[in-house]
N, C-alpha and C positions, 0 to 999 in steps of 0.2 A: 559207459560211465554216466551216472545220473547227474543232471544239471541242478545246481543249487539256485533256487529262486530267491533273489534279494528282495527285501521288503520295499514297498514304495514309500518314499519319504513324503510326508505331508507337511505343508507349511505350518509353522507354529501359530497358535491362535493369538490374535492381537489382544493386548491387555484392555479390559473394558475401561471406558472413560469414567473418571471419578465424578461424584455428584456435582461438583462445582463447574463441570464442563458440559453438563447436559442442557440443551436448549430446546425450545418448542419448534415444531415443524412449521414451515411457512404456510400461510393461508389467510383467508379473510378478504374483505372487500378491497382494502387498500392494496394488498399484495396483488390481487387479481387485476386491479385497475392499472398498477404500474407495469405489470408484466405485459398487458395489452398495449400500453402506451409505448414501451420500448420496442415491441414487435412492430407496431404500426410505423414508427419513425426509423426503424432499422438501426437501432442503437444497441450498444453493448454496455454492460455494467460489470465492474469487477466483483460485485456482489454475487452474480451468477457464475461468471467465468472462473473466478478463483475459489468458488464454493465457500464463501464466507459464512461462518457459523451464526453471524448476527443478522442474516438476511430477513428473518422473520420479524425481528424487533424493528430494524431500520425501515423496511418496506411497509411494515404495519403502521409506522409513524409518517409515512409519505416521503422518506428520504432515500437517496441512492447515490452511489459513486459512479459517475460516467467514465467509461473506458473508451478513449478515442484511438484513432489510427488503426482501426480494425480489430480483429479478434485472433490474429495469428502473431505470435511473438517470434522474433528471430533468435532468441536464446531459449535454452531448455534447462532452466534452473531446477535443482533437485528437490526444491520444496514447493514449487508453484504448479497449480492446476490449470493455468491458462494454456490453451493449445499453442503449440509451436510449429513452425514451418515457414514456407516462403510466402510472404504477404502478396496481396493482389493489387498493388499500386495504391494510389491515394484517392480518397473520397473528398473532393473539394467542397461538397455540400454538407458534410458532417457538422461543421461548426454551427451552421444555421439550424440544423435539426436538434442539436444539443440545446441551443438557446430556446427553441420552441418547447422542448421538454421541460426545461427549467421554468418557463412561464406557465405551462400547463400544470405543473406540480405546485406552483406558488411558492417556490423556494426563496428564502432570503440569504441562504448560504449554500453554495454549490461546490462540490469536490469533483475535480477532473483529473484522471490519471490516464495512462496509456500502456500499451505493450511496448517492448523494445523494438525499435525500427532501425537496426544497424544497416539496413539496405539503403537508407536515405542519408544524403550528405549532412543534413542538419538534424538527423535523428527524429524528425517530426516536430521540431521546435516551432516552425512556422505555423503549423496547424494548431499547436497549443495557443500561440498568440492570437490567431484568428478566432479561436473558440472563446477566449477571454473577451475579446472585443465584441463578438456576436452576442454573448450573454449580457454584457453591459448595455448594449444597444437595445436589446429586447426587454431586459428586466433591470432598469436603472436602480441602483442601490443594492443589488444583490452582491454579497461578498463572495469571493472566489478563492478557493484553495487548490493549488495544483500539486500533484504527486508525480514528479518527473523522473525519467531514466537518467543515466549518466552521460548520455550523448557521446559516449566514447571519448570524453575529454575535449569535445569541441566547445570551447569557451565562448565563441561567437554565438553558437546555438543557445547556450545558457543565457547570454545577454539578451537575446531575442525574447525569451520568456520573461525575464526580469523587467525588461522595458515595457511589457504589456501590463505591468503593475498588479499582479495577483495580491490579495491580502496576506496570504501565507504561501511560502514555497517549501515543499516537502520533498525530501529524497531519502529513501530508506537505506540504512546500512545493512539491515537484515540479520547479520550475525557477527561473531567475533572474528578477527583476522585469521586465526588458525584454521577455521572451518570454511574459508572462502572457496577453495578449490572444489569442495564437495557441494556446497550450498548454492553459490552464485557463479554459475558458469559464464565466463566472458566478462565478469566484473573484477575490479581491482579496489581493494580496501582504501588505499591511499588516494585513489582517484575520486572516490565518493567523498572522502573528507575534504579534498581540495575543492570539489564542486560546492560543498556547503560553505566553505570559507569564502570562495569567490562570490557566491550569491549574496552573502552578508556584506562584502566589500562593495558590490554593485549598488546595493540599496540597504544601508544600515538600519533604516526604519522598518523594513519588512521582516516580520517574524519568520525564522526558519525552523524547520522541524525534521526529525528523523526518527526511525523506529527500528527495533530489533525483535527477533523471535528468540525464545529460550526453550530448552528441552531438546536441543540438538546434540548435546554432549559437551557444552561449554562449562567451564568452572565459574564460580562466583567471582573470583578475582579477574577472570577474563571479561566478565560482564562489566565490572567496575572500570577496568582499563579502557574498554570501548566507550563507556559513558564519559570518562575523562577526555578521551580524544574528541568526542562530539562537542563537549563544552569548550574545549580549546578552539574548535572550529567555529564557535559562535552560535551553536544551535540553541534555540530558545525553548522549543517544545519537544518532549520525548514521549514515545509510545513503546511499551514493552508488553508482549503477549505470548501466549503458549503456542508453539508450533504444533499443528495438527496435520497428520499425514493424509493428503487428499485421496490417494489410491495406493495400492500395494506396490506399485512401480516407483513411487516417490521415496524419499529418504525416510527411514524409520524414526519413530519417536524414541529418544534416549531415556526420557523420564517425563512424568507429569509434575510440573512445578506447583507446589502448594500455594494457596492464596497468601499465607503468612510470609512466604518468601517474596512474593510480589510487593507486599506492603513494605518489606525491608528494602527492596530495590527502589521503591518510590522515595522512602526517607533518604536513602543515600543519594539519589538523583537530585533531590531538592537541596541537599547539603552541598552538592557540587555546584549549585547555582542555576540549574534549569528553572525557567520561569513557570513551567507547568510540566508535570509528569503524569501520564495516564498509564497505569501499570495494573494488569490483571489478566487472568487466564483467557478471557474472551476479547481482550483489547486488540483492535486492528487499527491501521493507519488513520482511517476516517471515522472511527468510532467516537461519537460525541465531538466531532471536529469543531462545530460552531462554538461549543462551550469552551474548548481549549483556546481558540482564538480570542474569545471575550475575556478569558482569565488573564491573558497576556496584555491585550491592548486596553482593556477596561471600557471598550466601546461596544454597545449593543445595537 
């Protein structure tokens, strides 16, 4: 009996990016300088680790988002390109080196984020606070925005960061609640909202911020419901951007959201009472972060 040879299935080609999502490749003098500086100081940036599409623009202008607590995340979220695995302990000298980099770059506004460190009792909150203090000591007058994890609901850890008095506290909601199990492994939607509420209660004068991605299969009504939840939680600044699949092993893109829809989201967000809404295909958490803070506080 002759054997029937089945055809080899090939992966479907990915839909090409629309014109509004095309960006220039990184390069130039500032980019090369920053890459060398981060390598010399053994620091990580979310710009590189998360494959941010704005790295050419931001590094070309001499700005970057520092990623502390190493480069290995204890979670493996379906959207994120940051490597995951078992972290290698704590680097107690990291805050000093971040401060040195901020000084070398001449920053007046620094954004600091981290991987998730569920292996630590405080989720890394102590290192966040030390980094804030180190930057303030090295570069007096530099404003600091932190993008923090959920600390697994450790509210003492949250208080540790808030007491260090960052100018802005950011915690991303990332997506609508229906998609949490697919998108944010280990996270809980209600816990993220509670973190934002508690941060505002701890320091009502400190602007809080959150962001979501779109294009993962959510409906417009789900987007609006999430925005309403964020406003009820006291969030001042909103960021909304297009999800982009980092590799074929990550969640697929359900659709490319047109710039006109982003404009609609922004109008609806401002109508809900957000003090600032940064909405667009290439918007990410720290994109134009200093301008967002200035628009809320009115302080330059």
